[in-house]
Backbone bond lengths (Angstrom), bond angles and torsions (degrees), N, CA, C in turn:
res aa  C-N    CA-C-N  psi(-1)  N-CA   C-N-CA  omega(-1)  CA-C   N-CA-C  phi
1 X - - - 1.425 - - 1.501 109.72 -
2 X 1.278 118.37 130.65 1.485 126.05 -173.85 1.505 112.66 -96.01
3 X 1.299 121.10 -4.24 1.448 124.67 -173.10 1.523 108.47 -111.67
4 X 1.284 119.13 137.89 1.468 123.75 -176.45 1.543 111.60 -139.35
5 X 1.315 116.27 145.66 1.432 119.43 173.61 1.552 106.87 -127.09
6 X 1.353 118.71 122.52 1.436 122.96 178.42 1.516 104.43 -105.03
7 X 1.283 118.04 120.14 1.465 126.40 174.76 1.505 112.13 -103.88
8 X 1.406 115.08 105.29 1.393 118.34 179.50 1.532 108.73 -172.85
9 X 1.373 115.50 155.55 1.467 121.20 178.41 1.507 110.23 -109.13
10 X 1.361 115.13 6.38 1.578 122.18 -172.37 1.533 103.43 -102.25
11 X 1.305 113.86 116.48 1.510 114.80 175.84 1.404 115.17 -63.09
12 X 1.291 124.49 -33.69 1.420 125.59 178.50 1.571 113.06 -63.19
13 X 1.329 112.94 -44.38 1.433 120.19 178.07 1.500 110.20 -61.82
14 X 1.299 114.18 -49.84 1.516 123.12 -178.92 1.610 107.00 -57.91
15 X 1.340 121.06 -47.37 1.448 118.98 -177.43 1.502 110.10 -69.96
16 X 1.284 118.01 -36.73 1.468 121.76 177.30 1.574 110.27 -60.74
17 X 1.317 115.56 -48.41 1.468 116.70 -177.23 1.572 114.00 -67.97
18 X 1.385 114.83 -36.81 1.504 118.15 173.61 1.506 108.79 -63.20
19 X 1.277 119.75 -40.62 1.481 119.52 -178.68 1.583 108.82 -64.65
20 X 1.393 118.31 -41.96 1.431 118.48 176.16 1.468 112.88 -56.44
21 X 1.408 115.77 -44.33 1.416 118.65 -178.69 1.522 112.14 -62.20
22 X 1.305 115.82 -46.86 1.497 121.15 -177.19 1.457 109.07 -66.83
23 X 1.323 123.73 -38.60 1.421 124.88 178.12 1.499 115.28 -67.38
24 X 1.376 115.86 -22.08 1.441 118.63 177.15 1.538 111.67 -87.31
25 X 1.367 116.27 -6.52 1.507 120.29 178.32 1.539 108.95 -73.21
26 X 1.244 122.34 116.40 1.515 124.36 -169.56 1.514 108.80 -72.32
27 X 1.326 118.98 -31.75 1.387 125.04 177.43 1.489 111.97 -56.29
28 X 1.331 121.21 120.65 1.475 122.47 -176.08 1.551 105.71 -85.59
29 X 1.336 118.49 -32.67 1.465 124.67 -176.76 1.521 109.89 -87.61
30 X 1.296 112.69 85.29 1.490 113.38 -173.50 1.604 108.29 -138.79
31 X 1.357 115.04 149.99 1.450 122.36 -173.20 1.537 104.34 -113.13
32 X 1.275 116.53 127.71 1.540 121.03 175.72 1.536 112.48 -98.30
33 X 1.279 113.66 118.40 1.485 121.72 -178.22 1.522 108.61 -116.16
34 X 1.366 116.16 127.54 1.482 120.80 -178.54 1.528 108.27 -111.69
35 X 1.345 115.07 132.16 1.420 116.22 177.57 1.569 108.94 -135.53
36 X 1.331 121.70 163.98 1.408 123.94 -175.48 1.538 110.76 -145.51
37 X 1.298 118.56 123.62 1.436 122.42 -173.43 1.504 113.31 -70.65
38 X 1.405 118.83 -9.25 1.445 122.17 168.89 1.578 111.93 -78.87
39 X 1.296 112.22 -14.36 1.516 116.94 179.13 1.528 110.12 -118.00
40 X 1.353 117.42 -46.36 1.431 121.87 -176.54 1.537 106.49 -90.64
41 X 1.369 115.68 160.42 1.442 124.10 166.74 1.489 108.79 -90.89
42 X 1.359 112.46 160.79 1.489 118.58 175.07 1.596 112.17 -62.95
43 X 1.385 109.43 -28.87 1.467 115.00 177.19 1.657 109.11 -63.96
44 X 1.279 111.33 -41.24 1.545 119.02 178.31 1.559 106.29 -56.51
45 X 1.339 117.51 -43.43 1.435 122.04 -176.18 1.578 107.23 -65.76
46 X 1.389 117.08 -52.18 1.364 115.83 176.80 1.574 119.31 -51.99
47 X 1.281 107.23 -39.14 1.511 115.27 -179.86 1.613 109.15 -61.07
48 X 1.338 109.95 -43.57 1.486 114.01 -177.11 1.530 109.47 -70.46
49 X 1.379 119.04 -39.43 1.490 119.99 178.61 1.418 110.54 -62.37
50 X 1.344 122.72 -37.58 1.432 124.55 -174.74 1.479 116.93 -94.73
51 X 1.341 115.35 6.13 1.475 118.65 173.14 1.505 112.61 -86.53
52 X 1.292 118.23 130.64 1.437 123.55 -177.81 1.542 113.09 -60.68
53 X 1.300 120.50 146.52 1.336 123.51 -179.71 1.622 111.65 -80.77
54 X 1.328 116.66 113.03 1.453 119.69 -179.81 1.442 115.47 -95.95
55 X 1.422 112.15 -44.40 1.464 120.85 -170.05 1.600 110.90 -92.12
56 X 1.335 118.64 -6.20 1.498 120.98 177.72 1.434 108.85 -150.57
57 X 1.334 117.45 173.71 1.434 120.32 177.22 1.536 112.11 -87.36
58 X 1.274 114.68 -15.55 1.507 123.49 -177.05 1.537 119.51 -149.28
59 X 1.189 121.05 138.95 1.463 121.01 178.78 1.618 106.58 -113.35
60 X 1.399 112.27 139.57 1.396 118.77 172.70 1.605 105.52 -111.97
61 X 1.277 117.59 109.93 1.408 126.79 -174.56 1.506 109.12 -97.91
62 X 1.324 118.49 117.35 1.445 118.86 179.32 1.541 110.07 -112.70
63 X 1.294 117.96 119.54 1.494 119.03 -175.83 1.541 106.49 -112.28
64 X 1.326 114.36 110.36 1.433 124.25 179.61 1.557 108.76 -81.66
65 X 1.294 117.02 159.66 1.497 120.14 -177.86 1.525 114.04 45.93
66 X 1.281 113.48 58.64 1.517 114.38 179.96 1.459 109.69 -82.68
67 X 1.368 112.72 88.72 1.504 123.87 -164.02 1.578 111.36 -69.56
68 X 1.313 117.00 -23.14 1.430 119.90 178.58 1.540 110.46 -67.02
69 X 1.329 117.52 -30.11 1.481 120.65 175.64 1.541 110.95 -65.17
70 X 1.393 114.01 -32.05 1.495 122.87 -175.68 1.483 114.54 -85.25
71 X 1.421 116.25 6.75 1.418 123.85 174.07 1.478 115.07 89.73
72 X 1.336 118.05 20.55 1.469 119.55 -179.81 1.597 106.85 -71.99
73 X 1.269 118.62 115.58 1.510 121.44 -169.84 1.506 110.08 -72.36
74 X 1.395 119.91 -16.06 1.444 117.47 -178.34 1.587 112.82 -69.34
75 X 1.240 114.46 -6.17 1.543 117.60 178.79 1.477 112.31 -103.66
76 X 1.423 120.04 4.01 1.496 121.10 -171.40 1.512 110.75 -58.86
77 X 1.350 113.64 -42.38 1.625 114.22 -175.48 1.504 112.42 -67.49
78 X 1.331 117.93 -17.36 1.405 121.11 -172.30 1.625 110.11 -97.33
79 X 1.332 117.58 -9.42 1.443 123.25 -171.16 1.558 108.64 -65.72
80 X 1.358 115.76 -42.25 1.472 121.23 179.62 1.508 111.16 -58.39
81 X 1.345 113.76 -45.14 1.489 121.43 177.12 1.530 113.37 -59.26
82 X 1.355 111.25 -45.17 1.456 114.66 -179.23 1.553 110.05 -69.43
83 X 1.328 115.29 -32.59 1.454 116.76 -179.18 1.544 112.94 -66.46
84 X 1.292 113.07 -39.85 1.521 119.82 172.16 1.498 113.39 -55.34
85 X 1.388 112.95 -45.24 1.494 116.11 173.99 1.449 113.75 -58.07
86 X 1.306 114.66 -50.63 1.471 116.20 -173.66 1.549 113.91 -67.10
87 X 1.288 114.66 -26.50 1.519 118.94 179.36 1.561 111.70 -68.03
88 X 1.338 112.98 -29.36 1.485 115.57 -175.08 1.477 112.67 -118.51
89 X 1.376 119.39 20.55 1.436 124.60 -175.66 1.583 108.68 -80.96
90 X 1.330 117.03 107.67 1.502 123.76 178.02 1.594 106.27 -121.02
91 X 1.245 116.50 -11.88 1.492 120.04 -170.41 1.521 110.00 -89.15
92 X 1.311 120.32 -41.83 1.449 121.88 -170.33 1.482 108.76 -122.90
93 X 1.361 113.09 166.40 1.492 122.11 168.02 1.487 105.84 -102.50
94 X 1.349 115.84 122.45 1.526 121.74 -173.15 1.580 104.10 -114.90
95 X 1.364 117.06 114.93 1.492 119.09 176.38 1.572 110.94 -114.98
96 X 1.306 114.59 118.98 1.377 117.31 175.89 1.485 112.77 -102.10
97 X 1.305 119.17 146.77 1.427 125.01 -174.73 1.542 108.02 -126.35
98 X 1.297 120.18 128.82 1.469 126.85 178.73 1.501 112.78 -142.97
99 X 1.291 119.68 153.70 1.494 119.17 176.36 1.519 110.69 -79.68
100 X 1.339 118.97 -29.66 1.484 118.89 -174.72 1.528 107.14 -152.02
101 X 1.350 117.42 161.90 1.446 120.53 178.27 1.505 105.09 -117.70
102 X 1.321 118.51 125.65 1.428 121.98 176.63 1.526 110.91 -85.04
103 X 1.342 116.59 138.15 1.544 124.36 179.12 1.523 106.10 -73.64
104 X 1.250 115.49 100.22 1.473 119.89 -176.94 1.581 109.20 -156.04
105 X 1.271 112.29 131.89 1.455 118.02 -173.53 1.556 113.59 -50.69
106 X 1.312 116.83 -44.10 1.477 122.84 -177.36 1.518 105.15 -60.82
107 X 1.274 120.76 -43.83 1.445 124.56 -179.69 1.531 110.50 -65.38
108 X 1.312 117.26 -44.21 1.473 120.75 179.05 1.502 111.86 -62.58
109 X 1.331 117.88 -36.53 1.462 123.41 176.99 1.514 110.45 -65.08
110 X 1.407 113.14 -43.34 1.466 117.88 -179.93 1.550 109.45 -61.99
111 X 1.336 116.83 -43.27 1.421 119.62 -170.19 1.498 112.93 -78.49
112 X 1.409 115.05 -3.99 1.482 113.36 175.37 1.529 112.58 -62.35
113 X 1.286 119.19 -20.76 1.399 126.49 175.97 1.473 117.57 -99.53
114 X 1.346 115.09 15.77 1.477 122.45 -173.61 1.462 114.05 -133.28
115 X 1.375 116.01 140.23 1.493 116.48 174.93 1.470 105.87 -90.01
116 X 1.366 114.75 122.06 1.397 121.45 -176.55 1.552 108.58 -95.63
117 X 1.395 112.68 132.65 1.424 120.10 -177.20 1.541 107.27 -117.61
118 X 1.316 121.73 96.20 1.428 126.50 177.95 1.534 103.19 -110.76
119 X 1.371 111.38 108.68 1.476 114.68 -171.25 1.513 113.70 -152.23
120 X 1.311 118.64 143.94 1.350 120.86 164.68 1.539 107.08 -107.76
121 X 1.293 118.98 169.16 1.444 118.23 -174.92 1.591 105.34 -124.24
122 X 1.338 117.51 138.41 1.369 123.65 176.77 1.562 109.66 -63.28
123 X 1.287 119.67 127.09 1.446 117.50 -174.97 1.440 108.87 -73.79
124 X 1.321 120.58 -26.88 1.483 120.85 174.10 1.536 112.00 -64.05
125 X 1.356 110.23 -41.43 1.547 116.92 175.46 1.530 113.33 -62.90
126 X 1.383 113.86 -39.18 1.402 120.66 -178.88 1.469 110.05 -61.81
127 X 1.433 120.07 -41.87 1.437 122.99 -177.09 1.590 105.38 -70.03
128 X 1.294 116.20 -50.37 1.511 120.35 -177.94 1.513 112.92 -56.08
129 X 1.301 115.08 -39.35 1.451 116.07 -175.36 1.581 112.24 -78.18
130 X 1.336 115.03 -10.74 1.404 118.64 -177.15 1.638 112.08 -112.54
131 X 1.269 114.85 12.20 1.495 122.35 -179.46 1.490 111.09 -69.84
132 X 1.296 117.11 -33.34 1.504 122.80 177.96 1.485 108.86 56.21
133 X 1.313 122.91 48.65 1.445 126.37 178.23 1.494 116.60 90.89
134 X 1.343 118.21 -11.01 1.426 121.53 179.72 1.671 105.49 -79.17
135 X 1.314 113.62 161.69 1.403 120.74 179.17 1.565 112.47 -118.28
136 X 1.316 115.10 136.60 1.426 119.78 173.45 1.610 105.54 -139.90
137 X 1.273 115.47 135.41 1.426 118.24 175.25 1.581 111.15 -74.64
138 X 1.347 117.63 153.06 1.382 119.25 -172.08 1.566 113.58 -62.00
139 X 1.292 119.78 -33.08 1.461 119.68 177.12 1.519 109.55 -67.56
140 X 1.330 119.01 -33.37 1.459 122.22 178.15 1.512 110.58 -72.21
141 X 1.350 119.01 -35.62 1.445 124.73 175.58 1.481 108.77 -58.76
142 X 1.441 115.05 -50.62 1.502 117.03 -176.72 1.482 111.37 -65.44
143 X 1.268 117.08 -35.75 1.485 119.81 -178.71 1.573 108.73 -68.15
144 X 1.356 114.00 -40.94 1.505 120.17 178.33 1.519 109.61 -61.65
145 X 1.302 117.19 -41.94 1.430 120.91 179.78 1.511 112.17 -64.73
146 X 1.299 114.17 -39.37 1.482 121.04 -173.20 1.599 107.26 -68.78
147 X 1.352 121.38 -40.79 1.464 122.73 -178.15 1.539 109.68 -80.31
148 X 1.332 114.68 -12.95 1.524 115.67 169.78 1.507 110.03 -90.48
149 X 1.332 119.21 9.94 1.463 127.51 175.94 1.523 112.05 52.85
150 X 1.423 116.03 35.39 1.462 119.67 174.04 1.536 109.50 63.97
151 X 1.355 117.78 19.82 1.477 119.30 178.20 1.501 110.69 -94.64
152 X 1.383 110.93 111.96 1.542 114.77 -174.33 1.552 111.54 -55.33
153 X 1.289 117.27 -43.34 1.484 122.56 -174.74 1.524 106.43 -60.26
154 X 1.309 118.16 -48.94 1.478 124.43 -176.79 1.617 107.79 -64.52
155 X 1.408 115.24 -38.56 1.463 118.02 -179.58 1.580 108.60 -60.69
156 X 1.287 118.57 -42.36 1.396 123.70 -175.43 1.547 107.39 -66.21
157 X 1.383 115.09 -52.31 1.450 120.38 -176.02 1.500 114.24 -59.36
158 X 1.380 113.93 -42.62 1.504 119.36 -177.21 1.541 107.28 -74.47
159 X 1.312 118.47 -34.73 1.436 117.44 178.45 1.534 115.23 -65.85
160 X 1.332 113.77 -31.35 1.500 119.22 176.04 1.561 107.32 -69.22
161 X 1.293 116.73 -35.89 1.536 117.75 178.09 1.551 110.10 -69.24
162 X 1.305 118.25 -38.89 1.435 122.00 175.09 1.556 112.23 -59.76
163 X 1.326 112.68 -45.65 1.529 113.88 -178.08 1.547 108.95 -65.62
164 X 1.198 117.36 -39.14 1.476 124.63 -178.75 1.594 106.16 -64.79
165 X 1.271 120.04 -39.46 1.464 125.48 -179.12 1.528 110.89 -68.21
166 X 1.385 115.33 -36.85 1.400 121.32 -175.81 1.577 113.05 -98.94
167 X 1.272 114.63 13.55 1.522 120.42 -170.22 1.523 111.27 -62.76
168 X 1.373 119.88 -27.08 1.458 122.96 -178.52 1.505 111.01 -92.25
169 X 1.336 120.00 1.15 1.380 121.86 -174.97 1.590 105.34 -84.19
170 X 1.334 116.78 119.65 1.527 117.12 -178.02 1.494 112.50 -68.41
171 X 1.323 118.87 -19.05 1.465 121.75 179.55 1.537 113.45 -91.09
172 X 1.428 113.34 -11.26 1.454 117.80 176.83 1.550 111.97 51.24
173 X 1.385 113.67 44.24 1.433 119.18 -175.76 1.559 106.38 -108.93
174 X 1.352 114.86 126.98 1.501 117.80 174.23 1.562 109.91 -105.05
175 X 1.234 119.85 120.90 1.425 124.92 -177.41 1.518 112.24 -100.70
176 X 1.236 114.25 171.71 1.490 121.08 178.60 1.575 109.05 -62.72
177 X 1.355 115.83 -42.04 1.455 119.30 174.46 1.486 115.41 -60.03
178 X 1.299 118.80 -31.60 1.463 124.66 174.28 1.530 107.36 -67.02
179 X 1.288 118.01 -42.06 1.453 122.32 -178.87 1.512 107.40 -60.27
180 X 1.330 114.94 -50.87 1.471 123.25 -179.56 1.587 110.85 -56.22
181 X 1.343 115.29 -41.99 1.414 119.18 -175.92 1.551 115.84 -75.86
182 X 1.360 115.86 -23.40 1.462 118.33 -168.11 1.665 108.22 -110.69
183 X 1.341 113.43 -46.04 1.441 114.15 -168.69 1.463 113.98 -73.93
184 X 1.318 116.50 132.54 1.467 120.85 -177.22 1.542 109.22 -68.82
185 X 1.300 117.11 126.34 1.468 121.64 -179.68 1.463 109.08 -102.94
186 X 1.367 116.75 140.67 1.364 125.39 174.47 1.621 108.77 -71.81
187 X 1.273 115.91 160.65 1.406 119.13 179.12 1.518 115.43 -53.86
188 X 1.328 116.48 -43.04 1.501 121.86 -178.82 1.594 109.17 -65.69
189 X 1.392 115.18 -35.02 1.420 118.51 177.64 1.550 111.53 -61.77
190 X 1.221 118.30 -45.29 1.557 127.88 176.91 1.551 109.07 -61.02
191 X 1.333 114.66 -45.09 1.487 122.41 177.00 1.578 107.14 -57.85
192 X 1.298 117.25 -51.14 1.510 117.21 -176.37 1.536 108.95 -67.60
193 X 1.277 118.46 -39.92 1.453 119.37 175.83 1.526 112.84 -54.64
194 X 1.323 114.10 -39.91 1.477 121.58 179.33 1.527 110.77 -67.55
195 X 1.348 115.56 -40.36 1.488 120.02 176.55 1.549 108.49 -62.36
196 X 1.345 115.49 -41.21 1.495 119.74 -179.97 1.572 106.84 -64.94
197 X 1.249 120.50 -41.72 1.467 121.01 -176.37 1.511 109.97 -66.49
198 X 1.314 114.56 -36.76 1.524 121.49 -174.69 1.508 103.94 -67.59
199 X 1.361 121.23 -54.33 1.403 123.92 -177.92 1.479 115.83 -64.70
200 X 1.408 116.92 -28.25 1.453 120.41 171.05 1.523 115.06 -82.04
201 X 1.324 113.58 -2.90 1.486 122.54 177.89 1.560 110.55 59.79
202 X 1.327 114.10 39.83 1.432 125.32 175.70 1.575 107.13 -92.93
203 X 1.348 115.14 91.09 1.491 117.91 -171.81 1.522 109.26 -69.40
204 X 1.314 118.78 -41.27 1.455 121.49 -174.32 1.551 108.64 -64.24
205 X 1.325 118.32 -46.80 1.466 125.12 -177.73 1.573 107.61 -65.11
206 X 1.292 117.74 -40.56 1.415 121.68 -178.60 1.503 113.48 -66.20
207 X 1.269 116.11 -43.98 1.478 120.38 176.35 1.518 114.25 -67.33
208 X 1.312 117.06 -32.19 1.442 121.74 -179.81 1.589 108.15 -70.45
209 X 1.323 113.78 -43.20 1.500 118.67 177.33 1.496 114.02 -66.47
210 X 1.343 113.10 -39.11 1.492 114.81 178.29 1.560 111.04 -66.88
211 X 1.313 114.88 -40.13 1.514 117.52 178.01 1.539 110.58 -62.38
212 X 1.407 117.15 -35.08 1.403 118.57 176.92 1.561 114.30 -68.95
213 X 1.272 112.66 -35.75 1.460 118.94 179.96 1.510 115.99 -70.92
214 X 1.400 114.51 -36.27 1.438 117.76 -175.33 1.554 111.79 -77.35
215 X 1.321 115.72 -7.16 1.456 120.83 171.21 1.468 113.72 -69.15
216 X 1.350 115.73 -22.36 1.417 119.95 -174.06 1.589 115.11 -121.25
217 X 1.415 113.70 -14.89 1.402 118.55 -174.78 1.573 109.79 -143.71
218 X 1.378 119.58 156.53 1.388 121.83 -179.09 1.522 112.31 -78.86
219 X 1.228 116.40 148.77 1.514 122.74 -177.87 1.545 112.86 -49.86
220 X 1.409 113.39 -44.69 1.513 116.72 -173.20 1.533 107.23 -62.81
221 X 1.418 119.77 -38.74 1.453 124.00 -177.26 1.577 107.67 -67.22
222 X 1.336 115.73 -45.96 1.475 119.62 -178.57 1.500 106.54 -56.97
223 X 1.330 118.51 -53.89 1.515 119.53 -169.77 1.571 106.00 -65.73
224 X 1.279 119.07 -36.14 1.452 119.41 -178.61 1.569 111.80 -65.67
225 X 1.338 111.29 -33.40 1.512 119.13 -178.45 1.487 108.30 -71.26
226 X 1.333 115.91 -43.90 1.489 124.29 176.06 1.482 112.28 -54.48
227 X 1.302 112.77 -54.44 1.574 121.53 174.74 1.550 108.73 -54.19
228 X 1.293 121.99 -47.45 1.458 123.02 179.89 1.467 111.94 -62.02
229 X 1.439 120.64 -40.21 1.416 122.59 176.33 1.521 113.50 -61.82
230 X 1.328 111.92 -45.22 1.519 117.80 -178.71 1.511 107.92 -65.18
231 X 1.340 121.16 -43.98 1.420 126.43 -177.98 1.588 107.39 -60.16
232 X 1.293 118.85 -42.45 1.417 122.91 179.20 1.498 111.52 -61.08
233 X 1.409 115.05 -48.87 1.474 121.46 179.40 1.514 112.03 -58.72
234 X 1.286 115.28 -39.25 1.534 116.65 -178.08 1.584 109.07 -73.29
235 X 1.352 116.61 -39.25 1.436 120.37 -178.95 1.496 110.00 -65.88
236 X 1.307 114.66 -42.39 1.508 119.60 -178.06 1.582 109.79 -64.25
237 X 1.366 116.07 -38.25 1.458 119.13 178.00 1.554 109.49 -60.86
238 X 1.329 115.53 -46.05 1.500 124.91 -177.00 1.487 106.22 -63.06
239 X 1.291 119.07 -48.21 1.536 122.85 -172.42 1.594 105.16 -67.96
240 X 1.332 115.66 -45.85 1.421 118.48 -179.45 1.556 112.06 -55.08
241 X 1.358 115.49 -48.51 1.484 118.78 178.57 1.532 110.48 -59.54
242 X 1.362 114.09 -30.10 1.506 117.51 177.12 1.528 117.69 -83.57
243 X 1.404 111.18 10.34 1.502 121.10 175.25 1.516 113.69 67.53
244 X 1.373 114.74 26.10 1.430 116.21 179.54 1.551 110.52 -82.96
245 X 1.360 121.15 137.85 1.460 121.55 -172.80 1.601 111.34 -74.63
246 X 1.283 112.43 163.90 1.465 118.84 176.62 1.543 112.95 -51.70
247 X 1.248 113.00 -54.78 1.541 121.66 -178.23 1.556 110.17 -57.93
248 X 1.381 117.13 -43.83 1.424 120.06 178.16 1.556 113.17 -62.66
249 X 1.321 115.16 -37.52 1.464 126.07 -179.78 1.588 103.82 -61.40
250 X 1.392 114.14 -55.78 1.443 119.58 -178.34 1.540 113.13 -53.05
251 X 1.317 114.53 -38.26 1.431 119.24 -173.87 1.638 104.76 -76.75
252 X 1.219 116.66 -40.79 1.502 119.43 -178.67 1.557 110.02 -66.15
253 X 1.344 116.92 -36.96 1.463 119.82 -172.62 1.533 110.67 -94.42
254 X 1.331 115.49 -11.76 1.458 123.94 177.69 1.511 108.68 64.51
255 X 1.382 115.06 50.16 1.397 121.87 174.63 1.531 107.14 -134.70
256 X 1.396 117.48 170.84 1.434 121.69 176.96 1.485 113.17 -74.62
257 X 1.341 117.49 148.07 1.475 121.33 -178.09 1.451 106.68 -56.79
258 X 1.291 125.70 -40.18 1.411 129.20 177.75 1.575 116.34 -49.43
259 X 1.382 112.40 -41.02 1.328 119.37 175.14 1.509 117.24 -64.83
260 X 1.376 112.47 -37.09 1.464 122.48 177.02 1.562 106.56 -66.11
261 X 1.294 120.45 -45.08 1.445 123.80 178.69 1.489 114.77 -55.96
262 X 1.390 116.24 -40.33 1.460 121.73 178.19 1.468 107.98 -69.23
263 X 1.399 116.73 -42.07 1.420 117.11 -179.61 1.595 111.13 -65.35
264 X 1.251 120.28 -34.98 1.397 125.72 179.40 1.605 110.79 -66.98
265 X 1.325 114.01 -35.56 1.475 117.06 176.93 1.516 113.13 -72.21
266 X 1.316 115.45 -20.50 1.506 122.74 -176.78 1.504 117.24 -100.45
267 X 1.312 116.87 -28.06 1.395 120.20 -162.10 1.588 112.94 -72.25
268 X 1.354 117.58 -20.15 1.449 118.82 174.43 1.512 113.44 -69.69
269 X 1.380 116.56 -12.06 1.485 118.19 175.47 1.542 113.87 -73.60
270 X 1.345 115.78 -8.57 1.433 119.65 -170.00 1.559 105.37 -129.95
271 X 1.409 109.35 136.22 1.482 118.36 174.66 1.480 107.20 -85.36
272 X 1.306 115.75 146.53 1.485 125.41 -176.99 1.512 108.97 -54.25
273 X 1.351 117.08 -48.88 1.481 120.45 -175.89 1.532 111.77 -61.61
274 X 1.382 113.69 -36.07 1.489 116.85 179.27 1.536 113.60 -68.00
275 X 1.430 115.28 -39.50 1.452 119.02 176.90 1.535 110.03 -61.75
276 X 1.351 118.36 -45.13 1.437 120.65 -175.31 1.446 110.97 -66.03
277 X 1.424 118.43 -39.66 1.421 124.65 179.86 1.598 107.61 -60.80
278 X 1.338 116.83 -45.13 1.505 120.68 -179.57 1.488 109.15 -62.48
279 X 1.281 121.34 -41.36 1.399 126.43 -178.40 1.608 111.05 -65.18
280 X 1.308 113.96 -34.48 1.447 120.94 176.70 1.531 110.88 -70.42
281 X 1.347 117.01 -41.89 1.427 122.10 -173.40 1.583 104.29 -72.38
282 X 1.329 119.36 -40.30 1.509 119.22 -177.50 1.604 109.97 -68.26
283 X 1.296 113.37 -35.05 1.502 116.04 176.35 1.584 111.50 -63.03
284 X 1.310 113.84 -34.93 1.455 121.02 179.41 1.534 109.20 -69.80
285 X 1.250 117.26 -38.84 1.489 118.87 177.93 1.535 110.28 -65.39
286 X 1.330 114.03 -45.18 1.496 118.74 177.89 1.481 109.78 -61.69
287 X 1.303 122.54 -43.85 1.434 125.91 177.07 1.552 114.96 -60.68
288 X 1.312 116.69 -41.23 1.460 122.00 175.35 1.540 112.63 -61.99
289 X 1.311 113.25 -42.20 1.457 115.46 -178.11 1.504 115.44 -69.94
290 X 1.411 115.10 -21.10 1.412 119.04 177.58 1.461 116.03 -92.21
291 X 1.314 114.24 -17.66 1.515 116.73 -174.94 1.566 110.80 -118.80
292 X 1.323 115.11 11.05 1.492 117.93 170.29 1.483 110.75 -147.73
293 X 1.333 117.63 -175.68 1.458 120.81 178.88 1.546 112.58 -89.40
294 X 1.306 112.57 3.31 1.554 116.60 179.15 1.604 114.75 -55.04
295 X 1.212 115.51 135.06 1.433 121.01 -179.93 1.543 109.05 -75.20
296 X 1.345 115.43 129.41 1.482 118.88 -177.25 1.433 115.32 -65.43
297 X 1.301 118.72 -39.95 1.379 126.22 178.96 1.550 112.27 -64.57
298 X 1.286 113.54 -42.11 1.525 117.72 175.90 1.525 112.43 -67.04
299 X 1.393 112.97 -38.75 1.460 116.28 -178.31 1.502 109.59 -63.97
300 X 1.334 115.02 -37.76 1.522 117.90 -174.76 1.541 106.61 -73.69
301 X 1.312 118.47 -34.60 1.549 120.00 -179.82 1.510 104.44 -66.94
302 X 1.277 120.24 -40.98 1.514 120.81 -179.76 1.509 108.93 -61.32
303 X 1.345 111.68 -41.06 1.494 113.23 -176.78 1.623 108.77 -65.64
304 X 1.369 117.38 -36.55 1.443 121.33 176.86 1.533 111.49 -61.14
305 X 1.234 116.54 -41.59 1.444 122.91 -176.39 1.516 111.52 -67.87
306 X 1.382 117.14 -19.65 1.372 121.14 -173.58 1.577 113.79 -103.88
307 X 1.312 117.49 -1.24 1.407 124.00 -177.38 1.551 113.06 -64.03
């Protein structure tokens, strides 16, 4: 079958599946043509589909934003015409891309002549398939995916940076330290690393992270965010022990379920008494800064040196 439909809103998945289809085309002399229904009309697409191949033996036509698959009624009159083409297409490879498929008889009839690819990709598999000979341990891969926030595009971009960073390494080994040195971390990631360093009583790491954070944010905001993270960890631990579901926790705390899942994965690293003690100490720092001339940044650094 020469007709394909990729259903996804993930650019990395789409690009990967298109590459797989093209790589499986045995004809080496092929022309790649990209079209988009937000720019081109369906008439433009028909014209390209029906134009003879002059410069190559085969054309691969990729149609992005295939809006008729997503239920756009303005294309209803042309679906029969498109279906007739698809049922007899032996000359070209035609790849349609859409974010979703509408349950509609006209669409189902159309897709009887199409191989539908509805897929997500394992992020661990995505990393492994793009290592290009480099080595990463599974724990490092999972950590890398986590700080890329499960964003496939960021995973690919940051992995390319890591490979360039380690290009002179004869062992081609990417460690967790390499990930920390190279991969751009969001503000919340650095905050959580700081919380980890504080609870682990790693003074050097905690001071380094705080210094990095105050280059972009005020001390009062950083300390408030740390307190908020610790409070969330403690609350999630208590709610989990009370058998409260993830969705119920998210509703109670007014955060996304994904944030609760991250907290659940991390909260066992911290004892309840330790979390409460940290909250108490942070509130004391905040109180001192508001009731005296003490410098908040200095107070927090003194706190870090005493953990």
